Backbone bond lengths (Angstrom), bond angles and torsions (degrees), N, CA, C in turn:
res aa  C-N    CA-C-N  psi(-1)  N-CA   C-N-CA  omega(-1)  CA-C   N-CA-C  phi
1 D - - - 1.456 - - 1.526 109.87 -
2 E 1.324 117.31 -42.15 1.462 121.31 179.63 1.522 110.81 -62.19
3 A 1.345 117.36 -42.12 1.464 120.58 -179.78 1.521 111.06 -61.43
4 L 1.331 117.17 -39.02 1.457 120.76 -178.42 1.519 111.89 -66.79
5 D 1.329 117.60 -22.80 1.462 121.00 179.06 1.526 112.33 -70.55
6 Y 1.327 117.56 -10.66 1.459 120.96 179.47 1.528 112.54 -85.89
7 G 1.323 117.57 5.21 1.456 120.21 178.28 1.508 114.01 77.51
8 L 1.330 117.46 29.18 1.459 121.27 -178.57 1.521 111.35 -66.59
9 D 1.336 115.15 149.24 1.461 120.79 173.89 1.522 111.44 -84.17
10 G 1.336 116.90 -15.54 1.452 118.67 -178.72 1.513 112.40 -173.09
11 L 1.320 114.70 167.34 1.464 123.07 174.35 1.519 108.13 -121.09
12 F 1.334 116.42 131.98 1.460 122.66 177.29 1.523 106.38 -118.38
13 L 1.327 116.50 104.92 1.462 121.63 -176.72 1.520 110.10 -105.23
14 V 1.327 116.37 137.11 1.460 122.01 -179.18 1.526 109.27 -110.55
15 A 1.327 115.69 124.25 1.465 122.14 178.96 1.524 109.20 -103.08
16 C 1.327 116.83 120.24 1.465 121.63 -175.10 1.525 111.86 -109.58
17 L 1.327 115.50 137.09 1.451 119.86 168.98 1.529 107.78 -71.63
18 G 1.317 116.25 142.27 1.460 119.73 -177.04 1.511 111.14 103.65
19 L 1.336 115.89 -19.26 1.456 119.97 171.04 1.526 107.66 -96.17
20 G 1.317 117.01 -173.73 1.454 119.36 179.35 1.516 113.91 88.86
21 Y 1.333 115.89 12.27 1.465 119.80 178.65 1.532 111.34 -102.28
22 E 1.322 116.81 21.80 1.454 120.89 179.51 1.532 109.81 -64.22
23 P 1.346 117.38 155.15 1.470 120.68 -174.59 1.529 115.43 -49.80
24 P 1.347 121.19 -45.08 1.477 118.02 -178.46 1.527 112.96 -61.08
25 V 1.342 116.35 -40.05 1.466 119.89 -179.18 1.525 110.01 -71.48
26 R 1.305 115.26 -46.09 1.466 120.46 -177.74 1.529 111.55 -66.03
27 D 1.334 116.56 -43.69 1.470 120.05 -177.14 1.524 111.58 -66.53
28 S 1.326 116.90 -39.92 1.465 118.62 179.86 1.524 111.02 -67.72
29 F 1.334 116.94 -32.26 1.463 119.92 175.99 1.527 110.11 -66.52
30 K 1.319 116.18 -41.97 1.471 120.15 177.84 1.527 111.02 -59.21
31 Q 1.326 116.27 -42.26 1.459 120.06 -178.67 1.526 111.45 -65.47
32 T 1.320 116.25 -37.33 1.464 120.47 -176.87 1.522 112.08 -77.95
33 H 1.338 116.57 -40.57 1.466 120.53 -171.15 1.527 114.08 -113.52
34 S 1.316 117.14 -5.42 1.477 121.19 -176.36 1.526 111.05 56.15
35 L 1.322 115.67 34.61 1.460 122.40 178.94 1.521 108.81 -136.18
36 D 1.332 115.12 150.23 1.456 120.63 174.80 1.525 107.72 -95.01
37 P 1.337 119.37 123.58 1.464 120.26 -179.40 1.520 113.46 -60.67
38 L 1.331 117.08 -21.29 1.460 119.67 177.41 1.525 111.74 -67.94
39 D 1.329 116.67 -18.41 1.463 120.87 178.57 1.529 112.26 -92.76
40 L 1.327 116.83 0.87 1.467 121.34 -176.75 1.523 110.56 -112.76
41 P 1.329 117.48 156.48 1.468 119.98 173.26 1.529 110.38 -62.91
42 E 1.328 116.69 153.61 1.463 120.21 179.30 1.521 112.14 -58.38
43 D 1.345 116.59 -30.65 1.462 119.94 -174.61 1.532 113.09 -98.04
44 D 1.332 118.00 17.40 1.463 119.81 176.20 1.536 108.73 -60.04
45 P 1.338 119.08 125.87 1.470 121.70 -175.49 1.524 113.58 -56.07
46 R 1.332 117.25 -36.02 1.465 119.77 -179.87 1.520 111.24 -66.38
47 W 1.319 115.70 -40.25 1.461 120.52 -179.69 1.527 110.84 -70.55
48 I 1.322 116.85 -41.37 1.463 119.99 179.15 1.527 110.71 -61.82
49 K 1.333 116.72 -45.63 1.468 119.98 179.62 1.524 110.82 -60.56
50 H 1.324 116.34 -39.12 1.465 120.62 178.70 1.527 110.34 -65.21
51 Q 1.329 117.11 -44.14 1.461 120.68 177.44 1.525 111.08 -61.88
52 Q 1.336 116.04 -39.23 1.462 119.85 -179.91 1.519 111.28 -57.48
53 S 1.320 116.07 -45.46 1.466 119.26 -177.44 1.521 111.16 -62.47
54 F 1.345 116.91 -40.17 1.455 120.17 179.86 1.521 111.29 -70.33
55 F 1.337 116.75 -43.43 1.459 118.76 -175.81 1.527 111.29 -68.51
56 T 1.320 117.32 -42.23 1.460 119.89 179.61 1.524 110.38 -63.62
57 A 1.324 117.13 -39.68 1.468 120.43 176.68 1.528 110.62 -62.94
58 F 1.336 116.57 -38.84 1.463 120.91 177.53 1.526 110.59 -62.74
59 V 1.330 117.10 -45.43 1.464 120.57 -179.98 1.528 110.65 -62.77
60 R 1.317 117.00 -38.53 1.470 119.85 177.07 1.533 110.82 -59.49
61 R 1.319 116.47 -42.16 1.470 119.66 -179.99 1.525 110.70 -65.92
62 V 1.330 116.41 -43.58 1.464 119.77 178.86 1.525 110.34 -63.46
63 N 1.322 116.81 -43.82 1.461 120.78 179.27 1.529 110.75 -60.05
64 D 1.332 116.80 -41.48 1.465 120.21 178.13 1.529 110.99 -60.45
65 L 1.338 116.68 -43.57 1.462 120.54 178.97 1.520 111.33 -62.83
66 V 1.336 115.91 -42.92 1.464 120.45 -179.55 1.522 110.51 -62.75
67 R 1.329 117.30 -46.30 1.469 119.92 -177.57 1.531 111.14 -68.97
68 Q 1.329 117.41 -34.76 1.464 119.76 175.28 1.524 110.57 -61.68
69 K 1.335 115.82 -42.39 1.463 119.73 179.45 1.526 110.71 -67.04
70 E 1.321 117.09 -36.23 1.466 120.07 176.30 1.526 110.83 -60.91
71 R 1.324 115.96 -46.48 1.472 119.23 -178.89 1.528 111.42 -65.01
72 A 1.319 116.18 -35.65 1.463 119.82 -177.77 1.520 112.39 -73.99
73 T 1.331 116.71 -31.00 1.470 120.31 -174.09 1.523 113.78 -107.80
74 G 1.333 117.15 -17.61 1.459 119.71 -174.64 1.514 112.77 72.35
75 R 1.323 116.86 14.96 1.466 122.37 -176.97 1.523 109.84 -109.74
76 K 1.336 117.11 133.04 1.456 120.97 176.74 1.523 110.04 -73.14
77 I 1.327 116.34 132.20 1.462 122.01 178.84 1.524 108.34 -124.93
78 E 1.319 116.85 119.73 1.460 121.88 -179.04 1.526 110.21 -81.98
79 L 1.322 115.98 133.25 1.468 121.65 174.13 1.525 108.09 -113.39
80 I 1.333 115.76 114.00 1.464 122.06 -178.32 1.526 108.77 -120.84
81 I 1.317 115.91 135.59 1.466 120.88 176.35 1.518 109.24 -122.21
82 E 1.314 114.83 131.59 1.462 121.78 177.24 1.523 109.11 -116.98
83 G 1.316 116.36 145.28 1.451 120.81 176.12 1.515 111.91 -105.25
84 Q 1.321 116.08 139.94 1.457 122.31 170.98 1.520 106.86 -125.31
85 G 1.323 116.12 111.99 1.456 120.84 -173.01 1.505 114.30 -78.68
86 G 1.298 117.84 48.69 1.455 121.98 177.36 1.506 110.54 141.75
87 I 1.321 116.88 154.57 1.459 121.27 -179.06 1.524 110.53 -96.66
88 A 1.301 116.81 -47.22 1.467 119.97 -176.15 1.524 110.75 -130.02
89 R 1.316 116.38 32.68 1.463 119.74 -178.08 1.528 109.11 -74.45
90 P 1.324 118.83 117.88 1.467 120.92 -174.88 1.521 112.32 -76.23
91 G 1.324 114.58 167.33 1.454 120.33 174.52 1.513 112.97 90.16
92 Y 1.329 114.03 178.64 1.455 120.28 -173.97 1.520 111.36 -130.91
93 R 1.334 115.18 152.46 1.450 121.49 172.46 1.522 108.47 -80.93
94 E 1.325 115.48 175.21 1.459 119.52 177.14 1.525 109.34 -59.92
95 P 1.338 118.44 132.06 1.470 120.53 -176.80 1.526 111.95 -59.33
96 E 1.326 114.85 151.85 1.456 121.54 173.22 1.517 108.87 -120.01
97 I 1.311 116.36 164.17 1.460 120.52 179.18 1.527 109.14 -59.17
98 G 1.329 115.74 125.54 1.452 121.01 -179.58 1.510 114.73 83.49
99 W 1.329 117.07 -2.71 1.472 119.90 -179.17 1.516 109.15 -146.77
100 E 1.324 115.38 92.81 1.462 120.50 -176.94 1.520 112.54 -78.71
101 N 1.332 117.05 -26.81 1.469 119.93 -175.09 1.524 111.54 -114.56
102 L 1.322 116.25 48.38 1.465 121.37 176.42 1.528 108.54 -63.17
103 P 1.343 118.73 116.22 1.471 120.28 -172.12 1.519 112.90 -73.18
104 N 1.316 115.36 155.95 1.466 120.83 177.82 1.522 112.10 -59.13
105 W 1.331 116.36 -31.59 1.461 118.15 -178.71 1.524 111.81 -79.40
106 G 1.331 118.14 -1.48 1.459 121.23 178.00 1.514 111.58 -80.00
107 A 1.321 116.92 60.28 1.462 122.08 -177.29 1.523 109.05 -146.49
108 M 1.326 116.03 155.09 1.461 120.79 178.48 1.526 109.10 -77.18
109 P 1.342 118.65 124.82 1.468 120.29 178.47 1.519 111.85 -59.89
110 A 1.324 116.05 150.12 1.464 120.98 -176.87 1.522 112.40 -65.11
111 Y 1.338 117.43 -22.14 1.465 118.32 -177.13 1.532 112.96 -79.53
112 I 1.327 117.94 -3.24 1.464 120.51 175.62 1.524 108.37 -88.11
113 E 1.317 116.43 115.44 1.458 121.85 -178.92 1.529 108.90 -84.82
114 I 1.318 115.08 84.26 1.458 121.42 -173.13 1.523 111.77 -55.50
115 E 1.320 116.58 -49.55 1.465 119.69 -175.59 1.525 111.60 -66.73
116 T 1.318 117.67 -35.05 1.468 120.35 177.39 1.521 110.96 -67.26
117 L 1.328 117.13 -45.59 1.463 120.56 179.45 1.519 110.96 -60.07
118 A 1.334 115.97 -39.08 1.464 119.88 -179.67 1.524 111.57 -73.35
119 R 1.326 116.45 -45.92 1.469 120.23 -176.76 1.526 111.49 -60.94
120 E 1.328 116.48 -41.37 1.463 120.66 -178.94 1.527 112.04 -88.75
121 R 1.324 116.38 -0.32 1.471 122.31 -179.00 1.537 110.81 51.51
122 L 1.322 114.61 49.21 1.459 120.61 179.81 1.519 112.11 -80.76
123 V 1.332 117.14 -12.99 1.460 122.80 176.30 1.523 107.96 -134.29
124 D 1.331 115.29 159.82 1.464 119.67 173.07 1.518 110.63 -84.29
125 A 1.337 115.70 -29.88 1.463 119.37 -177.78 1.520 110.19 -156.74
126 L 1.335 115.32 153.68 1.460 122.99 170.13 1.520 107.93 -114.76
127 A 1.326 116.03 138.39 1.461 121.38 -178.29 1.525 109.85 -106.42
128 F 1.320 115.38 127.00 1.459 122.48 179.57 1.527 109.39 -117.02
129 W 1.324 115.59 152.84 1.460 121.27 174.64 1.524 110.91 -90.04
130 S 1.314 116.62 -40.68 1.467 122.13 -172.95 1.521 110.92 -98.93
131 F 1.330 116.52 130.93 1.461 120.31 175.92 1.526 111.16 -73.40
132 R 1.332 117.98 -22.36 1.467 119.55 172.72 1.522 109.99 -63.56
133 D 1.328 116.10 -39.82 1.464 119.87 177.34 1.528 110.93 -65.11
134 V 1.319 116.15 -37.14 1.470 120.20 177.99 1.520 110.32 -64.89
135 D 1.332 116.76 -45.17 1.465 120.66 -179.14 1.526 111.99 -61.83
136 A 1.333 117.08 -27.15 1.465 121.07 -177.02 1.530 113.18 -84.48
137 L 1.319 118.20 -3.16 1.461 120.68 -177.28 1.524 111.44 -68.94
138 P 1.337 117.82 140.78 1.464 120.67 174.49 1.526 110.71 -62.80
139 A 1.313 116.60 149.88 1.464 121.15 -179.44 1.521 111.49 -58.74
140 A 1.340 116.89 -35.20 1.464 120.30 -178.04 1.526 111.88 -61.91
141 V 1.330 117.05 -32.82 1.459 120.52 178.16 1.519 109.71 -66.46
142 R 1.319 116.49 -47.66 1.459 121.06 -176.78 1.520 111.68 -69.44
143 D 1.316 117.21 -24.10 1.466 120.45 178.67 1.527 111.89 -72.74
144 N 1.328 117.00 -26.32 1.465 120.68 -172.48 1.519 114.64 -100.28
145 I 1.336 117.79 -29.96 1.464 120.12 -176.85 1.518 109.92 -136.52
146 R 1.329 115.42 164.36 1.460 121.04 176.30 1.530 109.31 -82.20
147 I 1.323 115.14 152.07 1.463 121.83 175.95 1.521 107.78 -115.41
148 V 1.325 116.28 125.44 1.456 121.40 179.48 1.528 108.66 -125.56
149 S 1.320 116.17 172.02 1.464 119.63 -177.38 1.516 109.85 -146.31
150 R 1.328 115.22 151.64 1.464 121.19 176.68 1.525 108.30 -115.09
151 F 1.320 115.68 135.15 1.461 123.07 -175.57 1.520 107.20 -117.00
152 R 1.322 116.01 114.49 1.463 119.56 -171.22 1.522 110.39 -136.42
153 Y 1.319 115.77 131.06 1.462 120.41 177.08 1.522 110.18 -116.46
154 M 1.307 114.80 155.93 1.450 120.03 -179.57 1.526 112.63 -100.76
155 S 1.329 117.89 -2.56 1.459 119.84 -178.73 1.515 110.05 -155.49
156 A 1.328 116.11 152.48 1.459 120.64 177.44 1.521 110.77 -65.77
157 E 1.336 117.43 -26.59 1.466 120.73 179.64 1.523 110.82 -64.16
158 Q 1.332 117.30 -35.73 1.460 121.14 179.18 1.522 112.03 -83.37
159 F 1.328 116.63 -29.95 1.466 120.21 -176.40 1.522 109.30 -86.67
160 T 1.321 115.65 76.55 1.458 121.71 -178.12 1.520 110.45 -101.55
161 E 1.318 115.39 162.41 1.465 119.93 178.04 1.525 110.50 -62.56
162 E 1.329 116.58 -38.16 1.464 120.50 178.78 1.530 110.95 -61.20
163 N 1.334 116.65 -46.97 1.463 120.12 179.57 1.525 111.68 -65.51
164 Y 1.316 116.20 -38.29 1.465 120.30 178.98 1.527 110.58 -59.39
165 H 1.319 116.87 -50.95 1.467 120.07 -178.23 1.526 111.16 -66.81
166 A 1.332 117.11 -35.12 1.466 120.05 177.32 1.524 110.17 -63.89
167 R 1.328 116.27 -40.22 1.464 119.87 -179.50 1.530 111.08 -68.08
168 V 1.307 117.02 -38.92 1.467 120.60 177.67 1.527 110.19 -62.20
169 R 1.333 116.47 -42.98 1.475 119.48 179.35 1.526 110.87 -62.76
170 E 1.334 116.97 -41.38 1.460 120.18 179.12 1.530 111.06 -65.93
171 A 1.322 116.77 -37.08 1.466 120.29 178.01 1.521 110.68 -61.95
172 E 1.315 116.32 -41.49 1.463 120.37 179.32 1.524 111.07 -66.02
173 K 1.330 116.44 -38.40 1.467 120.27 -179.19 1.527 112.02 -62.98
174 C 1.324 117.06 -41.49 1.466 119.48 -174.57 1.524 112.66 -93.70
175 G 1.335 117.46 7.70 1.455 120.36 172.32 1.509 115.87 79.56
176 V 1.325 117.58 21.38 1.462 120.50 176.03 1.527 108.62 -69.38
177 S 1.332 116.73 130.59 1.465 119.84 -174.88 1.523 113.14 -89.77
178 L 1.330 117.58 -12.21 1.459 121.12 179.70 1.519 108.41 -153.24
179 L 1.327 116.72 130.70 1.464 121.90 177.03 1.519 108.00 -117.75
180 L 1.327 116.43 111.79 1.453 121.83 -179.20 1.521 109.83 -89.03
181 I 1.314 116.62 132.44 1.463 121.45 175.94 1.520 107.57 -101.47
182 N 1.318 116.53 121.56 1.454 121.01 -174.00 1.523 110.04 -135.77
183 E 1.313 116.74 108.45 1.458 120.90 168.70 1.509 107.70 -157.99
184 A 1.306 114.56 76.92 1.459 120.00 -174.61 1.520 112.91 -82.10
185 R 1.335 117.24 -6.02 1.467 119.36 -172.16 1.514 113.36 -92.73
186 G 1.318 118.19 15.61 1.455 118.24 173.20 1.501 115.93 133.08
187 A 1.339 117.82 -36.80 1.464 119.42 -174.11 1.519 111.95 -62.35
188 L 1.319 117.52 -42.71 1.458 120.39 -179.23 1.521 110.50 -64.24
189 A 1.320 116.60 -42.05 1.461 120.68 -179.00 1.521 112.13 -65.90
190 R 1.337 116.92 -27.00 1.465 120.11 -178.85 1.527 112.73 -92.51
191 S 1.335 117.09 -1.08 1.462 120.87 -179.13 1.520 108.26 -98.74
192 A 1.331 115.88 92.19 1.463 120.51 -172.79 1.519 112.89 -59.40
193 W 1.325 116.97 -28.46 1.464 119.49 -178.10 1.524 112.35 -66.41
194 M 1.349 118.24 -15.53 1.460 121.58 179.31 1.526 112.86 -92.65
195 Y 1.307 118.27 -4.86 1.461 120.63 -173.39 1.524 111.21 -57.43
196 P 1.348 116.81 148.98 1.468 120.49 -177.35 1.524 113.39 -77.84
197 G 1.304 116.55 43.83 1.459 122.35 173.50 1.505 108.33 -135.19
198 P 1.326 118.19 166.80 1.472 118.85 -176.89 1.517 110.22 -63.08
199 P 1.347 118.02 138.98 1.471 127.48 3.63 1.529 112.50 -105.66
200 G 1.321 118.93 24.50 1.464 121.57 -174.11 1.512 113.55 -61.26
201 P 1.346 117.37 153.38 1.471 121.18 -177.61 1.522 113.34 -63.62
202 L 1.345 117.86 -29.71 1.456 118.43 176.88 1.521 110.63 -66.44
203 F 1.324 116.41 -36.73 1.464 120.63 176.74 1.522 110.33 -65.18
204 R 1.334 116.50 -45.84 1.467 119.66 -178.87 1.523 110.93 -63.75
205 L 1.336 116.50 -40.57 1.459 119.82 179.29 1.525 110.49 -62.69
206 T 1.334 116.49 -42.76 1.460 120.38 178.86 1.518 111.16 -60.59
207 Q 1.329 116.57 -43.10 1.465 120.18 179.74 1.524 111.51 -64.13
208 E 1.325 116.50 -37.93 1.466 120.04 178.30 1.524 110.61 -63.68
209 L 1.325 116.66 -43.35 1.462 120.50 -179.88 1.522 110.95 -64.78
210 I 1.333 116.80 -41.80 1.467 120.57 178.22 1.519 110.21 -61.69
211 S 1.330 115.90 -43.53 1.462 120.65 -179.75 1.524 111.23 -61.57
212 R 1.337 116.23 -42.38 1.468 119.73 179.54 1.520 111.09 -64.21
213 E 1.334 116.33 -42.71 1.457 119.91 -179.26 1.521 110.87 -64.74
214 Q 1.316 117.13 -41.29 1.459 120.52 178.66 1.518 111.06 -65.31
215 G 1.332 115.72 -38.61 1.462 119.72 177.25 1.508 111.70 -63.97
216 G 1.345 115.88 -39.03 1.458 119.88 178.45 1.512 111.89 -67.04
217 N 1.348 116.54 -36.49 1.461 119.57 179.03 1.519 111.54 -67.36
218 R 1.349 115.50 -36.22 1.464 119.35 -179.98 1.517 111.33 -66.85
219 S 1.347 116.23 -33.19 1.457 119.09 -178.02 1.531 111.16 -81.43
């Protein structure tokens, strides 16, 4: 609620596997199952179902706050949730076009009830890392909410212009409505082809936005 008071256009929340062991969640699981979730594997079905109930309830509360703020201000506020299937899980998933080092944690955690969030329209969009995961989504999910993706590299060597354009093409193919570029730890700054001057894509995007705004002012 406090964040929304700053006039934000949206909230981007990241749900991580490996979290969710806070006392209220853990204690209620103990009461129900007489087991400590710390003694169980992360993927124990009983624990996942318990996490699902808490996380979905949390999203409902956040969605209520967002919609209340929309009604009070008349301003549209986007609510996007992204999943990260682990914090420090090593290794990589099968490579995708434009992304050779897609990390193992680049997956939606099992405790996110994708179909429920979409059916009840509790979010405006879900953010995925893998386009294979996007392609596997049921049609009903895509009919109700937007699908977006985040593109992140760990090194300037991987964040090449060729990979960038390949990833954009793949995003268009699978119907992703927004592709976020995220590499604040150095790779983006060292990739001269991305600089906000000609002929970099950030420069071209800026010019397109300026042109649209000028066109709107003329009309």
